[in-house]
FIMI-161251 format. One record per residue: x, y, z of N, C-alpha, C, O in turn; residue in three letters. Coordinates in steps of 0.02 Angstrom, whole numbers, plus 50000, padded with zeros to 5 digits. Layout:
N
XYZXYZXYZXYZAla ...
This chain:
507
523195158349466522575157349478522155152849441522225152149380Unk 521555148449486521355143949449520785146849390520345151049401Unk 520895143949334520415145749288519715143949291519545138049301Unk 519275148749284518495147049286518355143049241518595144249185Unk 517885136449249517545133149203517115136649159516625139649182Unk 517275136749084516665139049036516085136649066516005132449111Unk 515505141149022514805140049028514735133749007514375130049040Unk 515005131548957514875125548922514955118548966514645113248961Unk 515405120149005515615114249060515015113449100514715108149108Unk 514815120349132514095119049185513565115949147513215111349169Unk 513505118649084512915117949038512845109049031512345105649041Unk 513545106949011513555098949004513415095049073513105089749075Unk 513665098349126513555094949190512675094449197512375089249208Unk 512415099849190511765100949188511175095549165510705093049194Unk 511495095049086511065090549050511155083349081510705079349095Unk 511835082549089511985076449120511585074849173511285069549165Unk 511465078449236511225077849302510385077149282509985074049317Unk 510225080049230509445080549214509365073149208509035069549245Unk 509775071449150509565064349116509675061249174509155060049204Unk 510085059949197510255053549253509735053149319509595048449356Unk 509525060249319508975061249377508315058649349507935055249383Unk 508195060049290507555055649257507525049049277507055046549307Unk 508125045849257508115039349239508155036249320507905030849335Unk 508445039949361508585037649440507825039249471507555034949506Unk 507555044349460506945045949496506315039849461505925037049500Unk 506285038749403505885032249379506195026049395505765021749397Unk 506725023849407506945018749441506535017149499506195012049507Unk 506625023649555506545022549614505735022649608505455018749646Unk 505395025849573504575025649567504435018549553503965015749582Unk 504805015549510504615008949474504805003049530504464997949539Unk 505305004349559505414999749636504965002349691504854997649729Unk 504675007449711504115008449759503655004649723503554999049746Unk 503345006149672502845003949632502724994749656502214991549669Unk 503294993249653503294985149665503264983249731502934978549751Unk 503654987349769503424986149842502744987449866502544983849911Unk 502364992249842501794993549854501174987549827500634986549854Unk 501424984449774501004979749732501184973549788500704970849816Unk 501794971649802501874966249846501534966649926501444961549959Unk 501384972749949501184974950000500384973549994500094970850041Unk 500074975049944499374975049930499284967549928498824964949960Unk 499724964049890499534955549885499564953749946499094950349967Unk 500024955149984500204952150063499674951450088499534946150117Unk 499204957050084498644958350124498004954650102497584951750137Unk 498054955450033497604949950004497604943550024497094940550041Unk 498274940750022498304934650038498294933950107498154928150122Unk 498414937950162498124937250229497444936850235497204933150278Unk 497124939650203496434939550204496074933550177495534931450199Unk 496454930550123496324924650080496334918450138495904914050141Unk 496824918950176497134913450208496694913550275496504908150298Unk 496524919850308495994920550354495314917050337495004913750379Unk 495114917950275494394914750257494504908650253494054905250278Unk 495044905250224495134896750218495164894450295494754890450319Unk 495554896550323495654895150396495024894050433494864888850462Unk 494664899550429493854899550464493424895250432493044891850467Unk 493404894450364493024888450337493184881850360492784877250370Unk 494004881550369494064874450386494004873550453493904867750473Unk 494044878150495493884876950570493154875950585492924872050626Unk 492814880150546491944878250553491954871450523491724867350563Unk 492134868850470492114862250442492154856950494491724852650506Unk 492824858050527493094852050582492584852150638492404847050667Unk 492354858350653492084859250712491344856250717491094854050770Unk 490994856450651490454853950649490434846450656490054843150692Unk 490944844050611490934836050620491344835450708491234830550743Unk 491634839050724491884837350799491234835950845491144830950880Unk 490714842750835490104842850885489754835350864489514832150911Unk 489724833050809489394827250793489724821950840489424818250878Unk 490314822150832490794816050863490604817050933490314812550963Unk 490734822750964490634822351039489894820051058489754817151110Unk 489444821751007488744819451038488734811751052488594808951105Unk 488954808750979488974800950976489334798151034489034794251071Unk 490014800151046490224798151110490014797951178490154793951222Unk 489604803751180489224804151248488524800151245488234798251295Unk 488334799251186487774793151193487964786851207487654783451248Unk 488564784451169488804776651174489004776351242488874771151272Unk 489404782451282489514780851339489084780951383489244778251436Unk 488454783751376487954784451422487344779451413487074776451460Unk 487144778851343486534774751341486874766951340486494762351352Unk 487494765551326487784760051309487734756451242487614760051193Unk 487794749951231487874747151166487234742451146487324738351102Unk 486634743051176486094738751162485784739651096485854745151069Unk 485464735151066485174735451007484754741750997484854745450949Unk 484254743251048483854749451035484354754851032484364758650984Unk 484764755251082485294760851088485644762751028485714768651009Unk 485824758451004486254757050939485744761150872485894766050837Unk 485184757450873484644760550810484564766750820484624770450771Unk 484404769750886484294777050892484954780450884484914786450872Unk 485454778350887486184781850873486274782650805486564787550781Unk 485984776750763486224777350699485644781550658485804783150601Unk 485034783350680484594787350646484894793750654485004797250605Unk 485064796050723485364801950740486004802950688486054808150656Unk 486464797550680487094798550638486924800150562487264803850527Unk 486334796850543486194798150474485804804250451485744806450393Unk 485504807150519485304814350520485814818950515485724823850479Unk 486394818050548486944823250550487344822050484487714826850472Unk 487364817150439487614815150385487274819850338487604824050308Unk 486564819150332486144822450285486114830150286485944833650238Unk 486354832850357486224839350365486964843350353486994849350343Unk 487444839650355488144841650342488374839950296488584834150297Unk 488454843650234488664841750176489354839350175489504834950135Unk 489774841750213490494840050204490624832850227491134829750211Unk 490104830350270490204823350294490174817450248489634816350222Unk 490684813450234490534807350194490304803050231489904799150205Unk 490464802250308490024797650333490174797250423490724798850444Unk 489754795650461489964793150526489954786850547489564782850523Unk 490424785250596490544777550598490804776350676491264780050694Unk 490594772050717490964769550778491084762750776490694758250759Unk 491754762250796492024756650804492124753950877492174757950923Unk 492154747550887492324744050941493074743850967493544746050933Unk 493144741451019493874741451037494394737151003494994737851011Unk 494084731850958494494727050906494414729950836494614726550788Unk 494134736150825494194740250763493674737450720493694739150661Unk 493144732850744492504730550704492164736650701492334741350737Unk 491574737150649491074742550640490694739550690490704733550702Unk 490244745150730489914745150785489164746950755488654743450756Unk 489244753250729488594756450703488954762350657489464765550670Unk 488584762850608488784769350555488174771550529487644768750542Unk 488244777450484487674780350457487504777750382487024780350354Unk 487854773250353487634770350297487814763350299488314761850332Unk 487474758450268487564752450268488054749850223487914749350163Unk 488734747850248489314745050215489254740050178488834735950195Unk 489634738850118489504734550066489884729050111489604723650104Unk 490344728650147490624723650182490914724450256491064729750283Unk 490944719050279490994720650365491844721550356492224717250332Unk 492014727350379492694729650374492994729050443492604727450488Unk 493634730150459493984730350514494504736350502494894736350454Unk 494464741750554494754747550545495304748350597495544753950607Unk 495524742250635496084743050675496734743350646497244743150681Unk 496724743850584497474745650565497644753050537498174755150516Unk 496874756950547496934764350515497394767350570497444764650625Unk 497684772550556498184778450606497634780950661497724780750722Unk 497164782850634496644786050699496544780750750496504782050810Unk 496504774950727496314769750778496864767750816496814767050877Unk 497464766650783498034765150829498074770450891498134769550952Unk 498014777550845498154783750892497784783450952498014784951007Unk 497114781250936496614782951010496864776551049496984777351109Unk 496944770251024497074764551065497674766551126497644764851185Unk 498114769951098498814770551154498724779051184499074781151230Unk 498354781951160498204788351172497544789851217496974789051194Unk 497674791951282497074791751310496654799051321496214799951363Unk 496874803451280496654809951275495874810451235495704807851182Unk 495534814151276494804815251238494554820651183493964821451165Unk 495214824651155495184828251109495164824451041495394818951027Unk 494804829051003494614827250928495374825850905495834829250926Unk 495444820250860496024820050815496044819950746495694816050715Unk 496384823750721496394825350635496904820450605497504821750606Unk 496654815050579497094808150562497344811350482497194816750457Unk 497814805550455498034805850385497394804650328496934800550328Unk 497534809450287496894807350233496954799550219497474796450232Unk 496484797050195496454790350182495814789450126495394793850116Unk 495824782550092495144783150044494624778450089494724773150119Unk 494244780850085493614778250131493374770050088493184768850030Unk 493484766050145493304758250128492504758050112492244753250084Unk 492154763150132491484761850109491324765650049490964762550010Unk 491514771750030491324774549969491964775349921491854776649862Unk 492674774449946493254774149901493424781249897493934781849863Unk 493224786049915493304793649922493894795149959494034791850010Unk 494264799949937494894802249990494394806750038493914810250022Unk 494704805250109494294807850164494724810250203495274807350201Unk 494664815950251494914817850301494634814450372494104816250397Unk 495004809850399494634807450456494724811950524495254814450542Unk 494104812450557494104815350619493824811650674493264809250669Unk 494194811150728494074803750770494164806450843494594810650858Unk 493694803450888493674803950966493684796650989493414792250956Unk 493994795351043494114789451084493534789851117493294795151136Unk 493224782951126492684780651162492914775551221493174770151209Unk 492774777951285493024773751341492414769551381491814771151384Unk 492704764251408492164760151439492164763151514492544767451537Unk 491674760151543491464763151617492104763151658492194767151703Unk 492514758851641493234759851691493824763151660494394762651682Unk 493644766251610494164771451588494534768251532494914771751498Unk 494474762651520494814759151460494574759451396494014761451381Unk 495034757351354494874760151279494294755651260494324749551262Unk 493694759751240493184755851214493004756351144492474753651129Unk 493334759151095493304760051032493364767251008493624771151048Unk 493174769750949493224775850923492714777350873492484773650829Unk 492564783950889491934787350850492244791250797492654795450814Unk 492094790350731492354792950673491994796850627491444794650609Unk 492224802950604491804806750546492394809550481492884813250480Unk 492034805850435492514807350380492194813850337491604814550322Unk 492684818050321492594825050279492814822250212493324819050200Unk 492314824250169492494822650099493084827850074492924833750072Unk 493584826550058494094829850037493884833049964494264837349942Unk 493354831549930493044836749881492614841149902492384845049860Unk 492424841649968492064848249996492694853650007492524859650006Unk 493234852550016493834856750026493874859649948493834865549932Unk 493984853549900494234855949835493764862649811493964868249794Unk 493014859749817492534864949788492624872349821492564877449788Unk 492734872249874492764878649909493454882449888493444888449874Unk 494024878549888494764880849854494754884549780495044889549761Unk 494244879749743494124882049673493744888349658493704891149603Unk 493464889849717493054896249715493484902849720493244908449713Unk 494074901749732494534907549728494924909049683495184904249653Unk 495084915349664495404916249590496264917249636496384921949674Unk 496664912549623497194914649654497774913249586498354911649599Unk 497554914049519497894914849470498094907549449497984902449482Unk 498424907849385498564900349361499054897649394499104891549392Unk 499544901849436500004898049467499964897949540500424895749574Unk 499414900449567499344901049653499204893249672499004888849634Unk 499324892949724499264888349782498984888249847499104892849886Unk 498554882449867498134883949919498224877049968498054872049935Unk 498404875550026498554870350050498424869650137498664873350179Unk 498094865450147497874863650222498364859250246498384853850216Unk 498844860250301499204854950335499114854650407498784858750439Unk 499424849450432499324848550497500034850850542500594851450517Unk 499884851950613500464855250649500974851250636501504854250626Unk 500994844350632501464838750628501764839550563502354837750560Unk 501474841950507501904842650448501534839050384501714839950326Unk 501054835250400500654832050357500334836350308499974840950327Unk 500444835150248500024839650198499294835450186499274829550169Unk 498734839250198498084835450204497764836750136497424832250110Unk 497864842750105497584844750027497994850850008498334854650043Unk 497844850649933498334856249916498054858449845498124853649807Unk 497834862549820497714865049755498314870349732498434875849758Unk 498664867049674498264862349616498344855849643498874853549663Unk 497644852349645497534845249665497884839049619497964837949559Unk 498034835649681498534829549654498594824049707498934824649757Unk 498304819849694498254813449739498834811849773498844810549833Unk 499404811849731500054810249745500354814149813500754811649853Unk 500084820649817500274824749871499934825149934500114828949980Unk 499414820849936499124820349996499464815650043499694810150027Unk 499474818550111499864814650150500664816350156501044814850203Unk 500834820050094501584821450104501824824250168501444827350204Unk 502464823150183502774825950255503194831750225503584831350178Unk 503024837650263503134843850243503644847650296503794853550300Unk 503844842050333504214845450406504954847650363505314851750390Unk 505114845550311505864848250293505854854350246506374857150230Unk 505274856450224505144862950190505274868650224505254868950286Unk 505454874950177505614880850211504964882350228504944884850284Unk 504334881650199503764885350214503604881950283503444886050327Unk 503594874450303503464873050379503914875850430503724877750485Unk 504584876050405505074879650453504884886750468504964888950525Unk 504654890350418504324897050429503874898850467503834904250496Unk 503434893450469502674893850508502974892650590502894896550637Unk 503294886650590503504884050664503874889950688503694892150743Unk 504284892550660504724897850681504494904750701504714908150748Unk 503994906250656503764912750659503084914950698502954920350723Unk 502724909250695502074910150742501354908450700501434907150640Unk 500784908350722500354907550690500074911050640499504909250627Unk 500244914550613500094918250557500624924550536500944927950577Unk 500624925450456501234927250433501314928150351500834926850315Unk 501724929650332501904928550273502634928850244503034932950266Unk 502794924050193503544923850181503684921050103503364916250083Unk 504164924350062504134925050001504634918149985505234919149997Unk 504484912249963504894905749954504584901949893504034902849866Unk 505054897849882505124892549821504784887849839504914885749895Unk 504254884349802503944878249826504374872149821504794871049777Unk 504214868449873504714862649848504344857949807504694853349787Unk 503724857649789503264853749747503524855249674503734850849636Unk 503484861749658503614861749582504134868849573504284870749517Unk 504374872349634504854876749629504664883549604505054888249594Unk 504024883649595503654890949580503784895749651503634893949708Unk 504074901949633504184906549686503544909949688503254912349640Unk 503264909949775502674912149774502674915849853502984913149900Unk 502344921149860502134923749920501584920049962500974920749957Unk 501954915750009501494912250045501154916250110501534919450146Unk 500534916250125500154919650174499984912650219499684908350187Unk 500124911250286499834906650318499604908550375499824913450404Unk 499074904350400498684905350474498434898650494498174894950452Unk 498524896950568498404891650607497564893650618497244898950623Unk 497404886250618496674886550636496554887250708496944884850749Unk 495974890650725495904893450793495784889350853495904890950912Unk 495414880850818495284876450870495554869750856495344865050890Unk 496004868750808496174862450794496894863950753497054868450715Unk 497254857950780497984859550757498194857350677498464852250654Unk 497964863350646498174864350573498234871150554498004876050584Unk 498654871250491498644878250463498634878450398498924874050366Unk 498304883650368498164884650305498674889550263499004894050290Unk 498694888050201499264893450150498824895450092498494891850054Unk 498894902150095498814903150030499274906949995499414912350019Unk 499574905049934500184906149904499944909149835499584905949798Unk 500194915849818500154918549752500854918349716501344920449746Unk 500914915749651501494917149617501754924049606501384928649590Unk 502404924749616502734930349620502744933249542502644939149527Unk 502884928649503502934931549428502264932649398502184936449351Unk 501804929749424501074932749403500744938749446500224941549429Unk 501134940249502501034946049533501354952149502501104957749495Unk 501834950649489502274956049458502264957049381502614960949348Unk 501804952749361501864952549288501734960549240502094962949196Unk 501034963149270500834970149269501414974249275501624978049232Unk 501634973349332502134977449354502614978049298502674983749275Unk 502924973749274503484971549232503284975349164503664979549139Unk 502634973449134502574977749075502394984549079502464987949028Unk 502154987449137502094993249154502814997449148503005002149113Unk 503064993949191503854996649198504324996149128504645001049107Unk 504314991349103504544991449050504304997048993504724998848951Unk 503644999548991503275002948938503705010948971504095014348937Unk 503555012049025503785018949052504455020249048504705025349023Unk 504805014749077505405016149085505825016749004506315020448995Unk 505525012448948505645013948887505675021448865506145024148836Unk 505055024548885504915030948867505315034748906505565039748879Unk 505445033648962505995039149000506685038648974506985044048971Unk 506955033748956507485032048942507465036548865507925040248850Unk 506915035548823507085039848761506995046148776507235050548739Unk 506675047548826506615056148825507385058348860507665063848853Unk 507655052448900508345055648924508755057148880509135062048883Unk 508695051948820509105052048766508875059148712509255062248674Unk 508285060148722508145065748685508455073048706508725077548674Unk 508265071848785508535077548815509475079348811509775084748812Unk 509715072848806510425073548794510535074348728511085077048722Unk 510275073248672510435076148610510275083548607510705087548587Unk 509635085748628509575092548641510075097548687510185103448672Unk 510325094048742510695097048778511335097048736511665102248738Unk 511505093348708512165093848666512225099548614512695103248599Unk 511525099048590511405105148540511535111548566511855116348544Unk 511145110348631511155117348660511935119948689512165125548681Unk 512195115648715512955115848736513385120348671513735125248685Unk 513315117948606513505120048553513305127748548513725132348544Unk 512715128548550512395134348544512725139648586512945145048565Unk 512755136948658513015142648708513825142448690514105147748706Unk 514135139148670514795139848647514975144448611515465148148620Unk 514425144348549514335149548492514295157348526514635162248511Unk 513855156948568513575163948587513965166448627513905172548633Unk 514485163048668514875164548730515255169848699515255175448724Unk 515645168348639516045173448594515705181248597516045186348604Unk 515065181248590514545188748589514485191048647514355197048652Unk 514555187848695514235188548764514355196348792513975199448829Unk 515065199148761515285205948791514905210448759514755215648789Unk 514645209348685514355214148662513595213948664513245217848632Unk 513375209348702512765208648729512545210348789511955209448804Unk 513025213348835512915213948900512525220148904512105220848948Unk 512675225548853512175231548873511625230048851511215233348883Unk 511305225948803510695224648777510335220548835509725221148843Unk 510735216348875510345212448904510275215748974509945212649015Unk 510555221748993510435226249047509715229049040509215228949075Unk 509885232048969509245235848947508585231748953508075234048978Unk 508675224948927508075221848929507885219148989507285217748992Unk 508225217849044508085217049114507705224349141507145224149165Unk 508035229649134507575235349145506885234849130506415235249169Unk 506875233849063506175234349020505855228849049505255229649053Unk 506085222749073505625216949104505325220149169504745221249186Unk 505935221249199505485225049282505045229549266504535229249301Unk 505075234349218504535240049199503835236249186503285237749209Unk 504005230349138503495227849114503055223549166502445222749158Unk 503495220649228503035217249277502715220849314502155219449336Unk 503145227549330502765232349371502105235149328501575236149358Unk 502155236249260501525238149228501035232749240500505234049269Unk 501195226049218500735221549232500245220249299499715217149300Unk 500595223549355500285223549408500005230249426499665230649478Unk 500095235049392499755240549419499315243749368499435242349309Unk 498815247649382498395250049339498535256849301498695261949332Unk 498475256549237498905262749205498645268049209498995272849193Unk 498075269149225497705276649238497885277249309498365280949316Unk 497705275249352497545277449427498295276849461498475280449508Unk 498705271649430499375270049472499115265049535499545264549579Unk 498745262849543498405257549592498715251449567499025250749514Unk 498575246549618498655240049584497965238349552497415240049573Unk 498135234049488497595231749450497235226249482497365224549539Unk 496805223549446496315217849458496715211849470496535208149517Unk 497285210149431497745204549421498035204749491497875199749523Unk 498425209049525498695209049566498305209049625498515205349671Unk 497625213149639497325212049691497025204449699497005202149756Unk 496815200849651496595193649666497025189549685496885184849721Unk 497735190949658498375187749695498355187849753498305182749786Unk 498405194749781498575196549847497855195149890497955194149950Unk 497305195049874496705192449910496855184649915496755181749968Unk 497035181949871497195172949891497695172249951497605168650000Unk 498275176749936498795175549980498665176750047498785172850093Unk 498355183950052498235185850119497565180150142497555178550201Unk 497195178250110496705173850143496975168350169496775166150224Unk 497485165150131497705158350150498165159950217498215155750262Unk 498435165350221498885167950291498395169750334498475167050389Unk 497995172650331497585172750378497075166450417496845166450475Unk 496995161050363496725155650391497235151050442497095148450496Unk 497865150950404498485149750445498605152350505498755148750553Unk 498545158450510498785161050570498245164550620498375167750671Unk 497595163050592497065163650637496915171250654496705173250708Unk 497075175750589496885182950599496225184750551495865180550523Unk 496155191150547495565193650513495695198350456496015203550465Unk 495475196850401495595201550342494955204850329494415201950328Unk 495065211950317494675216150310494645218550228495165219050196Unk 493985219850199493985221950124493515228850133493065229350174Unk 493715234050086493295238950084493365240150009493895240849978Unk 492505240549978492355240049915492135248349901491645250449934Unk 492465252849857492405259549854491995260149786492185256649738Unk 491535263749780491145267549707491005274449718490765277249768Unk 491275277549642491275284949645490575286549631490345283949580Unk 490215290049664489435290949662489365295449601489685300549591Unk 488845292549559488615295849497489125296949446489115301949410Unk 489585292049441490135292949394489945293449323490305296749286Unk 489365290249299489255291749246489135297449225489345299849172Unk 488735300649272488505306849249488975311749235488995315849189Unk 489425310449289490095315449271490465314649221490745319349194Unk 490535307649195490715307949115490445310249064490675312149011Unk 489675309649095489135313949040489295321849046489345325048993Unk 489375324349097489445331149090490185334549085490265340549075Unk 490525331449091491405334549096491725329949041492195332749012Unk 491615324349022491945320348977492325315949002492445315849062Unk 492575311448958492955306548989493705307449017493945304749067Unk 493995311648976494615314648999494695317949081495135317449123Unk 494075321349079493965323049154493805317649197494005317549255Unk 493485313549173493305308149215493995304249245494155302349302Unk 494295303949180495015299049211495445304549260495725303149313Unk 495415309649236495755315749299495545316149372495865318249420Unk 494785313049369494455313649430494705306749467494935306849524Unk 494635299749423494865294349452495665294649488495825292049542Unk 496025297649452496825298049467496895302349533497325300949575Unk 496395308349543496545312649602496145308349661496355308849719Unk 495555304149648495405300649709495805294649720495765292349777Unk 496165291549679496565286449695497135289049735497415285449776Unk 497305295149724497975299049773497665299949834498015299049884Unk 497065301549841496845303849905496715295549949496845294850009Unk 496465290349909496255284149933497155282449967497195281450027Unk 497755282349930498185280049931498585282949996498955279450031Unk 498445289850008498585293850058498275292350129498565294150180Unk 497635288850130497335286850192497525281850194497235279750244Unk 497915276350169498205269550197498495269550266498835274450279Unk 498435264650315498975264850367499685263850352500075266150394Unk 499885261350309500485260750277500805254850297501415254050292Unk 500395250550319500705243450331501005239750268500735241050214Unk 501475235450269501745232650203501235228050165501265227450104Unk 500715224650208500035219650188499595224750137499425223450080Unk 499465231250176498945235550148498975236250066499535237050041Unk 498425235950025498325236349961497745240049940497165238949958Unk 497985245149895497425249449858497425247549785497945247649753Unk 496695245349749496835242249703496085246449650495565248549676Unk 496215246449593495645247649547495385240049530495705235549503Unk 494675239849556494265233349550494025233749484494075228449452Unk 493725239149449493585238949379493065246349380492665248549421Unk 493295248649315492765254149296492945260649357493505262949368Unk 492395262249386492535267449444492545264249520492535267549572Unk 492585256849518492565254349581493145253649600493505250449562Unk 493445255949656494085254749682494045250549749493485249749772Unk 494555247949779494525243849838495205244849881495695247649857Unk 495185242349941495865242149980495685236250029495165234650059Unk 496265233850025496335226250063496775227250130497365229050126Unk 496475226050190496985226750253496915220750280496345218650292Unk 497495216750296497545210450323497635211450404497825217050423Unk 497535207850441497485208250522497075214550539497275218550580Unk 496585215150511496135220950531495485219350556495205214750526Unk 495175221850602494545220950610494145224650581494335229450546Unk 493405222650592492875226750572492815234750589492545238550548Unk 493055236950645493045243350664493555246050640493485251850621Unk 494145243350634494775247850602494575247850522494735252950491Unk 494295243450492494145244650426493585248850413493525250450354Unk 493165251150453492685255550448492945262350456492675266650421Unk 493415264150495493895269750514494205270850456494085276450433Unk 494585267350422494985269150362494475270650303494575275050261Unk 493925266750304493455268650241493195276250260493305280750219Unk 492865277850322492805284450335493195287950320492955291950280Unk 493765288950332494365292950322494475294850251494625300550233Unk 494365288750203494525288650132493865292650104493965296450058Unk 493255291950128492695295650117492705303750121492545306750070Unk 492865306950172493125312950201493655314650161493595319750128Unk 494205311350156494685314850094494525315250029494805319749998Unk 494125311349998493705313249945493275319249946493315323849904Unk 492805319050003492375326350015492795331050013492615335849978Unk 493425331550044493705337750045494135339749983494455345049983Unk 494125335649935494445338049885493805342849820493885345949767Unk 493375341449853492785346749824492885347449743492985352849716Unk 492865340449704492905341649643492065342449625491575339249643Unk 492145347649587491335349249564491075345549518491345344049465Unk 490335343149545490065337549510489215338749497488825335549532Unk 488985343149452488385346349448487865339949442487275340849454Unk 488115333349422487685330049419487585325549476487225320549472Unk 487955327549539487785324649591487485328349643487585334249656Unk 487065324049674486515327649730486965333249783486825339049799Unk 487465329449801487995332849841488355340349815488495345449847Unk 488425338749749488675346849709489525344649696489875347749656Unk 489725340249728490345337149717490545330449713490085326449720Unk 491105328249703491285321049685491155316949757491405318949810Unk 490815311949753490785307849830490915299349812490855296149760Unk 491095297749868491135290249861490735286849909490685288649968Unk 490395281149879490145276749951490645269049958490865265749911Unk 490725267850021491015261250029490595257750067490145260150100Unk 490795250250061490485244750093490995240050127491365237250086Unk 491105238750187491605236250219491375230650257490875230450292Unk 491885224950246491755218050257492385215150299492925216950274Unk 492445210950360492875208750386492825200550409492445199150456Unk 493195195350377493075189650401493655185350426494205186250399Unk 493585180650476494005176850500494145170850467493775166750493Unk 494465168150426494335162650382494475156350435493985152750444Unk 494925155050461494955150950513494475148550553494475143050579Unk 493905154050561493435151350596492785148050565492525143350595Unk 492515150350504492115147650460492265145650403491795143450370Unk 492885145550375493035142550323492885147150261493075153050261Unk 492535144450207492285150250173492755150650109493175146150104Unk 492725156250054493275157050004493355164550002492935168350025Unk 493965166349973494035173349971493355179349942493265185249958Unk 492985175249896492515177349853491965180249916491635185349908Unk 491935176549969491335177850018491555185050055491145188350086Unk 492145186750049492385193150088492105197150037491625200550056Unk 492295197849972492175202749913491405202649909491175208349917Unk 491075199149902490245196849900489985201349967489515205249958Unk 490225200950021489995203450089490055211250075489565215050076Unk 490675213150062490815220350054490565223649986490645229649976Unk 490255219349940489855222849893489165223749903488875228349874Unk 488805219149947488255220049980488255225050020487785228950012Unk 488615226150059488555232550109488755239550063488535244850085Unk 489085239550012489105244649959488505247049928488365252849914Unk 488115240849916487415241449886486945245849939486555250449925Unk 487095242750010486685247350053486875253650071486495257550100Unk 487435254850056487685261750064487405267350001487345273350012Unk 487265264449943486955266349896486285268449901486035273849885Unk 485965262249932485385264349942485195269649998484675272949995Unk 485655270350048485475274750093485715281750077485905285050125Unk 485735284550014485875289950001486575290949968486665296749947Unk 487015287149960487775288749936488145291549991487915292650047Unk 488725292649973489235295650006489165293250086489065297150133Unk 489235287050091489145284150167489565278250151489795276350097Unk 489615275350224490085269450249489665264550282489485265350340Unk 489505259350248489115254250285489565246550291489985244550251Unk 489385243750342489725237550367489225231950342488605232250345Unk 489635226450313489315219750309488805217850363488875220350419Unk 488315213650353488125210650411488515205250431488875202450389Unk 488495202950500488885197850524488665190550485488085189150472Unk 489185186650471489045180650453488475175750490488445175850551Unk 488105172150457487695168050480487885162850523487465158850544Unk 
């Protein structure tokens, strides 16, 4: 036959499993915390991208609205001196009102400046600009977002927004241009806390980088079509998040991107992965070190424990008898801990635990819980007349009578609440049933005919207050049931004692 492994073997297995479980649980918790932190940051990045996209869309729409008005006036009012003078005043008003505008311009079909919002230092020709060439070959009337350029009038980096102007016959008649100051976007992007290594970018659908924070003039107009970020955007949809290494600086970031609602651009809010997880790494290192140290201490303690178990295993046969006796004593102590020593009923500790348990069960199951509070009438006078020993004997006799009147169900409990106050807990019992039990108890005590010359009745009697509640209806707490029965008991006492009274219905 196979030999059973010694107790020391199982103790060693237990300590090993506990130590490994501590380490495994801590590792799982740390990894889960990492995933939750990344998820929270992804939500924050998505909200940031939404705000940036909305700002860019609103900025471009304001400029585009001005352009649409300019194109309509040129094509309607013509290019006479008076019409152009009125148009110039309107353009100047638009630039003064819209802080993001660097300037508004109108060019004729040859690229010469026709009218502008500010006097140019020189007479420039813009036929070589990308946006001018685009409109000359494309008959579309929608706004065009061009490649960023340095303004010839101010020297600043600007994003050109332009619309085609047609002659009466539909042929190309020039370009209306609004230039948006890139510094306007810079100031807005700098208002966000994206960490030391975060990034924000504005890119066209065709893959041209218009602007990026951290700001670098060398990145303006960069072709992004070969980057993994651009491929993720074009392949996944108008919004999303992806963890990628930047093609510009190699930093791994969580990129949240979103397309603009009305223009062919998208924005990216990117937060550094190392920065995001910096606090997580520090926290993980600290508590993981503590867990590993705890596991080592448990291992050392377990080793010592296994050694002690091995030493004690040799004397186990001699200790079997003592162990059995100790178990019997523990059972007796457990019984005594839950039983009143005088009456043999449940003590207050057992009653409180049972009340909590039955209250919760009634709430879950939709039942009614009834409670009877009993008090021996004029018991102080009984002790004064006959002594405390006789009082104790009286309480024992009353307790036996009460126990005999219980319905006998497993959940019913009779307990000594305190002093001469006794109580009965009746699960799944309505008020009428509890009143019947209380009345039987009162009559049983009355039939004992224990002489009591200090009582108006001439013998020992009890008064009872009865309450029943359905926890699932009104909520409340177990104390509410006890207080209701106690109030009913007070009513019974006022009624002359040796009486049973029901608690008033809950309001």
